[in-house]
Backbone bond lengths (Angstrom), bond angles and torsions (degrees), N, CA, C in turn:
res aa  C-N    CA-C-N  psi(-1)  N-CA   C-N-CA  omega(-1)  CA-C   N-CA-C  phi
1 E - - - 1.449 - - 1.528 110.86 -
2 L 1.334 117.31 -42.93 1.462 120.19 -179.65 1.527 111.19 -62.08
3 I 1.320 116.79 -41.79 1.463 120.06 179.07 1.525 110.02 -61.23
4 H 1.307 117.13 -43.69 1.465 121.29 178.69 1.529 110.46 -60.63
5 R 1.320 117.04 -44.15 1.467 120.77 179.89 1.524 111.26 -64.76
6 M 1.337 117.10 -39.93 1.461 120.36 179.18 1.524 110.86 -64.53
7 K 1.326 116.51 -42.84 1.460 120.47 -178.39 1.522 111.90 -64.97
8 N 1.320 117.24 -31.32 1.462 121.42 -176.03 1.520 113.58 -102.53
9 A 1.311 117.38 9.70 1.463 120.98 -174.42 1.523 112.79 -70.66
10 N 1.322 117.68 -33.67 1.462 120.56 -176.61 1.521 111.46 53.18
11 A 1.303 116.54 35.19 1.461 122.35 -178.44 1.526 108.44 -140.64
12 P 1.323 117.35 159.20 1.462 119.59 175.77 1.528 110.62 -61.71
13 I 1.328 116.04 138.84 1.467 121.03 -178.93 1.519 109.23 -123.70
14 F 1.331 115.64 132.05 1.465 123.43 174.00 1.517 106.18 -115.40
15 I 1.335 117.21 125.80 1.463 121.73 -178.77 1.520 109.47 -102.27
16 T 1.317 116.40 125.26 1.458 122.03 168.35 1.516 106.30 -105.57
17 F 1.336 116.05 116.99 1.459 120.60 -178.12 1.516 109.17 -105.17
18 D 1.307 116.21 117.77 1.460 123.23 178.92 1.523 107.94 -87.99
19 L 1.327 116.60 109.06 1.462 121.47 -174.06 1.522 113.59 -63.41
20 D 1.332 118.16 -19.08 1.464 118.29 177.02 1.529 111.79 -75.45
21 F 1.336 116.85 4.22 1.468 121.68 167.19 1.524 109.87 -56.89
22 Y 1.343 115.60 -36.04 1.463 120.54 -176.54 1.526 111.95 -69.32
23 D 1.309 115.36 143.05 1.460 121.30 172.09 1.534 108.47 -60.99
24 P 1.339 118.35 142.53 1.465 120.79 179.65 1.529 114.27 -57.49
25 A 1.313 118.71 -21.02 1.466 120.33 175.50 1.528 110.69 -62.92
26 Y 1.333 116.83 -30.44 1.461 121.97 178.11 1.521 112.05 -95.99
27 F 1.336 116.45 -29.73 1.460 121.10 -169.68 1.532 109.93 -143.34
28 P 1.326 117.33 78.32 1.467 119.45 -179.33 1.528 113.51 -76.18
29 G 1.324 117.73 -15.86 1.458 121.36 -173.15 1.509 114.58 -87.08
30 T 1.322 116.20 64.01 1.459 121.43 175.48 1.521 108.78 -143.06
31 G 1.306 115.89 151.99 1.460 120.17 178.85 1.513 113.17 -77.92
32 T 1.324 116.94 -14.50 1.468 121.44 -178.91 1.525 110.11 -131.31
33 P 1.338 117.00 72.82 1.468 119.79 -178.45 1.527 112.03 -62.98
34 E 1.317 115.49 147.35 1.467 122.72 -179.36 1.523 110.20 -119.48
35 P 1.343 118.27 85.43 1.469 118.96 176.19 1.532 109.94 -55.39
36 G 1.308 115.69 135.32 1.462 119.72 -176.41 1.513 112.35 83.62
37 G 1.327 117.14 10.27 1.458 121.27 179.59 1.517 111.96 -70.15
38 G 1.311 115.20 -173.07 1.452 121.23 -174.06 1.515 114.15 -83.89
39 S 1.327 114.08 174.92 1.463 121.81 179.69 1.530 109.25 -111.84
40 P 1.331 116.80 160.58 1.464 119.02 174.37 1.534 111.76 -57.56
41 H 1.316 117.28 -40.45 1.465 120.42 -179.93 1.531 110.97 -57.48
42 E 1.332 116.84 -42.70 1.468 120.19 -179.11 1.526 111.56 -60.71
43 I 1.331 116.65 -50.50 1.466 118.51 -174.75 1.519 111.41 -73.15
44 F 1.344 117.57 -36.28 1.461 119.07 179.00 1.527 110.33 -65.97
45 S 1.321 117.76 -32.17 1.470 121.25 175.43 1.522 110.78 -65.36
46 I 1.322 116.38 -40.64 1.470 120.27 177.65 1.524 109.98 -64.90
47 F 1.339 116.85 -45.87 1.465 119.66 177.88 1.529 110.22 -56.60
48 N 1.318 116.59 -44.42 1.463 120.90 -179.34 1.526 111.44 -63.14
49 E 1.324 116.33 -36.23 1.464 120.44 -179.18 1.527 112.14 -67.18
50 I 1.319 117.34 -33.53 1.468 119.90 -174.98 1.524 113.91 -97.27
51 K 1.321 118.53 -9.94 1.466 119.93 -165.65 1.520 115.50 -59.75
52 N 1.287 119.93 -31.35 1.463 120.75 -178.81 1.521 113.29 -97.74
53 D 1.314 116.71 0.72 1.461 119.69 -171.27 1.520 115.02 -119.61
54 I 1.333 118.14 6.28 1.462 118.71 -179.20 1.524 109.75 -126.42
55 N 1.313 115.14 157.70 1.457 122.26 176.83 1.529 108.05 -99.10
56 L 1.326 115.90 75.50 1.464 121.03 -177.71 1.521 109.71 -74.72
57 V 1.331 115.83 127.19 1.466 120.63 179.44 1.522 112.18 -111.40
58 G 1.324 117.51 -12.00 1.460 120.26 178.67 1.510 111.23 174.89
59 F 1.338 114.42 172.65 1.461 120.12 179.28 1.516 109.36 -160.02
60 D 1.315 114.66 162.27 1.456 121.22 168.56 1.518 108.35 -147.02
61 A 1.325 115.00 166.77 1.465 121.15 179.15 1.520 107.56 -133.58
62 L 1.321 116.14 137.67 1.461 122.54 -173.99 1.517 111.75 -125.83
63 E 1.325 115.68 160.50 1.463 124.62 168.13 1.523 115.74 85.82
64 L 1.328 119.36 20.22 1.462 120.04 170.93 1.521 108.00 -80.62
65 A 1.327 116.63 123.64 1.469 123.19 178.12 1.526 107.91 -128.13
66 P 1.341 117.76 84.47 1.464 120.83 -173.32 1.522 114.42 -61.24
67 Q 1.317 117.84 -21.23 1.466 120.03 178.65 1.527 112.27 -64.51
68 F 1.325 117.69 -16.44 1.463 121.49 178.32 1.532 112.64 -96.82
69 D 1.327 117.26 7.61 1.467 121.10 -176.24 1.526 110.14 -143.05
70 S 1.315 116.08 90.26 1.470 120.24 -177.65 1.531 112.46 -69.31
71 S 1.318 117.99 -19.63 1.470 120.94 -179.48 1.530 112.72 -85.26
72 N 1.323 117.53 -13.69 1.465 124.96 -179.20 1.531 114.32 65.76
73 V 1.328 118.41 18.39 1.470 118.71 175.93 1.529 110.47 -64.41
74 S 1.319 116.93 -30.36 1.465 120.19 178.71 1.523 111.01 -67.76
75 G 1.321 116.63 -41.18 1.461 120.06 177.62 1.517 111.81 -62.07
76 V 1.320 115.92 -40.68 1.467 120.46 178.57 1.528 110.12 -65.54
77 L 1.332 117.44 -44.61 1.469 120.01 179.59 1.528 110.81 -67.51
78 A 1.325 118.11 -36.01 1.467 120.42 175.83 1.529 109.80 -60.44
79 A 1.332 117.07 -44.00 1.468 120.89 178.71 1.529 111.10 -63.67
80 K 1.328 117.14 -41.24 1.472 120.44 178.01 1.527 110.71 -64.05
81 T 1.326 116.36 -38.90 1.463 120.52 178.77 1.523 110.43 -64.74
82 L 1.333 116.95 -43.49 1.465 120.26 177.47 1.531 110.86 -62.60
83 R 1.326 116.95 -39.44 1.469 120.32 176.47 1.528 110.46 -59.87
84 E 1.331 116.66 -45.42 1.468 120.06 179.91 1.527 111.17 -63.83
85 L 1.327 116.86 -36.65 1.465 119.66 176.50 1.529 110.64 -66.46
86 L 1.330 117.30 -41.17 1.471 120.25 176.90 1.523 111.66 -60.09
87 L 1.323 116.42 -35.79 1.462 120.33 -179.39 1.528 112.86 -68.74
88 L 1.331 117.23 -10.22 1.464 120.13 176.73 1.529 111.68 -73.22
89 F 1.329 117.23 -17.10 1.471 120.59 -178.98 1.505 111.04 -80.83
């Protein structure tokens, strides 16, 4: 429903992406882990679905806490997520 509303909004859209959406298996570096959360494939598919149909004016990403991830996989996934958001323009 949200995707449908975004596509038909005909208004400027700003996306705030909360990185703790990701399951801790993919993104352990957050202060508020969400067991059972989403995967990169899920969110990147959503981004791909909306990219040509919304008037995106900006975005941000929240909740990266590198002190909780000594392997830095969260930092890498945060960067990939930001790249995918940039590709929406």
